[in-house]
N, C-alpha and C positions, 0 to 999 in steps of 0.2 A: 758639480755641486757636491759638497761634503754631506755625508749621511748624518742624520740626526742621531745624537747619542743620548740614551736613556738609562738611568739606574732605577730598577723597579723590583718589587717583591714578586716571587713566583706566582703567588695567589692572584695577582692582579693582571696576569697575562691572559690574552684570549686563547681560545682552543687552537687556532691556526698556528700561533707562535709556539705554544707548548708542543704541538706535534712536530714542528720544525726542529725544536730543541731535541726531542726524542730521537729524531732521525740523525741528527748530527752527533749525538752522544748515546749510541745504542747500548753501551756497556756501563751506563750510569754517569753520574755527575761529579761525584766526590773527588776523583783524581784529576779533574779539569778545572777546579776552582782557582781563581786568581785573587790576590790580595792587593788592595789599594787603600789610600788614605782619603777619607771623605772630607767635606768642607769644614767639619768640626775637628779635623786632625785625628780622628779615630780610624783604626784599621778595620776594613770591612772585607769579607770574602764574597765573591760573586762568580757566577758562571757567565762567560762571554758567549754571545750569540749574535751573528750578523745576518740580518734579514735583508730583503731586497732594498728597503728604504731606510731602515733603522739599525743602529748598532746597539745591542742591549748588553747591560751588565745586570744580571739577575741575582739580587742579593740572596745569599743562603750560606749557612754554616755547613761544616762537614756533616754534622749530625742531621741537619735538615735535608741535606742532599741524599743521605742514606734513607731517611724516613720517607721522602717524596717517592723514591723508587720502590721502596717496600710497600707503600700504600697504593701504587698505581697498577691497575689490572693489566696494563699493556706490557709490564715487565714480569719476567718469570721469577721463581724463587732464587735463581742464581744471580739476580740483579741485572740481567741482560734483556734487551727488548725482544719480545716474542716474535718468532718468525711469522711472516705474513702481515705485520703491521705496515700499513701504507702511508699513514699520516693524513689520509683523506677524512674530511669531516662528515660525519653522519648527521642527518637532520636533527636527531634527538640530542646531539651534543651542542647544538646552537642554543644560545640563550634566547628567550623571547625578545623580539625587537632588535636582535644583534644586527649590526650593519645600518641601523637607522639612527638618526640624530637623537641623542638623549640629553636631557638637562640643558637645553639651550637657554642662555640668559639673553632674552630679547632686549633688555635695557642697554646692553653694551652696543648693540647695532641700531638702536632706535633712531638716532639722529640721521644716520645714513638712509634707513628705510623710509623715514618721513619725507625725504626729498624725491622719492621715486613716484612717478605718475603712471597709473595704469591706463594706458590709452585705449584698452578694449572696453572700458567702462564709459558709458555715455549717460549723461544726466538729462 
């Protein structure tokens, strides 16, 4: 089965994916950007990252790539990932409810759910 391909902004990535990107690019992102043409025919730069189930193109300019590294406490002043970074997620890094289903639109599945009978319920 082919991996799902996603083009996404860095800010919208989850902590686990960001940590994986840091491990893959410990010397920063700027020198690893690729350029492609989007659906509107505009050129976009992005960082390629392949996770277990998804192939990401993370949109960012060279300037954004430098700024992200500069503002990230896991990178040193030299722009390199600090020694000892493991990529493991600390409990305080998780967003509340991360991993739980959010913003489920029940109307989309209402017809299917209406036909399910709960046999454990007796009238």
